C-alpha positions in Angstrom: 145.2 163.9 56.3 144.5 160.9 54.2 142.7 162.6 51.4 142.7 160.4 48.3 142.4 163.2 45.7 144.2 166.5 45.8 143.2 169.7 44.0 145.7 172.3 43.0 144.4 175.8 43.5 145.7 179.4 43.3 144.7 181.9 45.9 145.6 185.5 46.6 146.4 186.6 50.1 148.0 189.7 51.5 151.8 189.7 51.7 151.9 189.9 55.5 149.5 186.9 55.9 151.7 185.0 53.4 154.8 185.7 55.5 153.0 184.6 58.7 152.0 181.4 57.0 155.5 180.8 55.7 157.0 181.3 59.2 154.3 179.0 60.8 154.8 176.3 58.3 158.6 176.4 58.9 158.1 176.3 62.7 155.6 173.4 62.4 157.9 171.7 59.9 155.0 171.2 57.4 154.7 172.1 53.8 152.8 175.2 52.8 150.1 173.0 51.3 149.8 171.0 54.5 149.5 174.2 56.5 146.7 175.6 54.4 144.9 172.3 54.3 145.0 172.0 58.1 143.9 175.6 58.5 140.9 175.2 56.2 140.0 171.9 57.8 140.0 173.5 61.3 138.1 176.5 60.1 135.4 174.3 58.4 135.1 172.1 61.5 134.7 175.2 63.8 132.0 176.5 61.6 130.3 173.1 61.4 130.2 173.0 65.2 128.9 176.6 65.3 126.1 175.6 63.0 125.2 172.7 65.3 125.3 175.1 68.3 123.0 177.6 66.4 120.5 174.8 65.6 120.5 173.7 69.2 120.0 177.3 70.4 117.0 177.6 68.1 115.5 174.4 69.5 116.1 175.3 73.1 114.9 178.9 72.6 111.4 177.5 72.0 111.5 175.1 74.9 110.9 175.8 78.5 114.2 175.6 80.3 113.1 175.9 83.9 113.9 172.9 86.1 110.9 171.1 87.6 110.7 172.3 91.3 110.4 168.7 92.6 113.5 167.6 90.6 115.4 170.7 91.8 114.5 169.8 95.4 115.7 166.2 94.9 119.0 167.4 93.4 119.5 169.7 96.3 118.9 167.0 98.8 121.2 164.5 97.0 123.9 167.1 96.8 123.6 168.1 100.4 123.8 164.5 101.6 126.7 163.7 99.3 128.9 166.5 100.7 128.0 166.3 104.4 
C-alpha cells in the first residue's frame, strides 16, 4: 500500500469474524495486517464515493432534470438516422 508510517492498534472483533478474516488472509496469501488495512481502505473509499453521490443527489434534487423538448427531438432524430 505504500504507507510510510504504520500504526499498531488493538481491536476487538467477534470470534466468528476473526476466523473468517484468518481464512481469507490465508486464501489471499496476505498477512492479517494487510487484510485489515485493505478492508478498511476499501470501506473508506466506498463511503467516500457514497458521500460524493449524496452531495450530487442534493444538487440535482434542486435542479430541473427534464430534457429540453427541442434537444430531445434532435436526439431522437439523430438516433433514428444512425440506426436506419
